[in-house]
C-alpha positions, 0 to 999 in steps of 0.5 A: 853114869847113872848118878851123872844123868840124875844130877843133870836132871836135878839141875834141869828141874831146879832151873825150871822151878826157879823164877825167870828174871823178869824183863818188865818195867819196875812198878812203884805203887803208892797208897795214901790213907784217908784222903779224897781228891784234895790235890792241886791237879784235882782243883784244890788250890789250898794245898801244895802238891807239885809232885803228884800234880807232875805225875798227873801231868805226865800220865793219866788222872782219873776223875771217877776212880772208886774203892769197893769198900771205904775202910782200910783193911777191906780196901787193901784186900781188894787191890792186893788180891784183885778180888772184891771183899764179898769174894774173899770174905775180908769185910771188916778191919784186920784189927777186929780179926776180920780176914779172908776165908781162905788163902788167896794169892796177892800182888807180891806173890804174883810179882815175886814168882815172876822174878821181881824183887819185892819191897813193902813199906808201911802197914799190911793191915789184912788177914792173914798177913802172911799172904803178903809178908811171905813174899816180900824181899825187903820189909820196912816200917811195918807199922801204922805210923799214925803218929807220924813219928817216922819221917818221910825221909825214912820212907825215901831211904828205904825205897832207895834200898829196894832200888839198889838191892834190885839192881844188884840182883839184876831184877826189876822191882815191885815197891809198895809204899803206904803213907799214913799222913792224912790218917787221924790224928791230923799232925799239922807238922811232924817232929821232923819239920814236915811239911815245909810249906804249911796251910795256916788259916782254918778252912771252911768245911767241904760242902758234902759234910753238911756241918761247920764249926771252928774245930772242924775248920781247924781239922781241915786245915791240919788235914791239908797240911798232911796232904802237903807232907804226903806230897813232899814224901812222894817227891823224895821217893821220885828223886830216888828214882832219878838218882838210880836212873830208874825213872824212865823205866818205872810204872807208877800208880798212886791212889788213896785207900778211900776218902777223907775221915770226915762225916759222910766221907770215910766208912760211908758209901757216899761219893766222898767215902768211895771216890778217890784220887788215882794217877797212872804215870807210865809214858811207855804204856799210857797216855800223857797228860790225859784226864780220864772221866770214865768210871774205874775201880781199884779192882782194876789195879792188879790186872793193870800192873800184871799186864804192864809186867807181862804176867798172865792175868787169871780169869777169875780176877774181875778187874780190867787192865786199864791199858785197854781203857786208855787205848780205847779197846775197852769201855769204862765201867758201866757200874761201880759196886760198893759195900760196907758192914761198918767194919767192926761189931761196935760200928755195925751198919751194912750198906750196899751201893751201885752207881752208873754214870749219873745215878746212885742207889744205896740199899740199907737192910737194917734200918737202925742207927748208923753207928759208923756215921755216929762215930764220924761226928764224934771224931770231929766233935760236932754238936748234936744239932749239926748232925745230918739225920738222914746220915744217922738214920738212913731209909731202906733205899736212897737214890741220888741224881749225882749230876743234879745233886753231887753231894747226895742230899736229895733222896729220890727213892720214893719219887714215882718218876725215878722208879724205873731207874731205881728198879734198873739199878736194883736189878743190876746190883742183884745180878752182880751179887750172883756173878761174884757169889756174894753170900749176902745175895741171900737175905737170910745171910744178911740177918745171920751176919747182923745177929753175929755182929750184935752178939759179939758187941759184948764178947771178947774176940781179939784173941789168937786163933779167933775165926769169925763164924760168918766166914763159913758163909763165904766158903759155902757161897764160893762152892756154887761158882768159880770165885777165888779158884 
């Protein structure tokens, strides 16, 4: 009898430990790399993006959506953990061994624990990768695909596999797809023949770049073709939702991981580095055909998805569920906070940014050559005489009136008339740093990090087991508050 009772107890314990079958909607989270708001639904008529335009028409399109950091790995760490890079310590590229200072829970872990079948297509690109990889049921296309040799058709077929597997297990799915189409090198047409509809004429450069050459015009033409291919691939995945009968019960979010890879775009703290396209299509949860002009951030994505799946959102996540903004229960963000380190030792350049509805303030603590900016000009093969000197050698403070100067050309930081605005934004920036336990709230830690990165410009560090010394700063800062706990 004792063994029988013990056996029953073990069964009860196992049932309690096993994740319950989730009853929430499917979630499809689509991330494209290195593109700004160059979609038809955002007013760019030289591209052909009917599928993303349709998602926007049936959902909510955000015109002021931002990433906290405009480079790949740090940006991903934000939407995967729901925490700022200055909370996790992931302040540079994973390929340069930047990482989180401790193990934080990620999106796939939350959803798998809640009973979801999880799928991930494309690169992870954060460290440690196991924080994502260990919680994926179906893993495919685990590489960058920068050469675009893996067809968009393959992405759709792998997505179909996730949908079928989830149905067989009677589970909803979380499917994360990363598309590298707009990442350099710009492949105008892949070997598989995509996009099927091409832009053929060179394109005049975007006004925020401040440069113009025949080569740059050809680059932008090819970039637009990458956008066409991206949309075509997303359309194939949406077709799989229709074929499997999942369309009506799938919550879709689309974002870019940061702005386009042109000067004063990707990697910068300017608008076209940090502002991204964002679309939420979930008719049962969100408005239909709405244009949201309030400011939002990718820090809000994980809480939004968890709310949709009825998963409790931990108190330590600083983001908001966008359902509350859509319903009017919560206001949009008053401030957007941005940051960069340059993301590798050889591109070292720290910047801190904050913007409100009208003004943006940038703090540049180390007033030397912005090596990341220099690399953007080199990528686009621009002549020296077309380089914007204020981008290469920024002053300590930059203040822009984004209403009067949307491309951020006129620095008002020294204007006596604008000193109250500058001081208000600077105070809000400092308060935010203290709120998230940012170690760089202490100027000595900024100096320590800059010295460390300069030292490693001439050292080998891409080796197994390497850990950046600056992660200790984040560990120490976290002990002063509740960050990440």
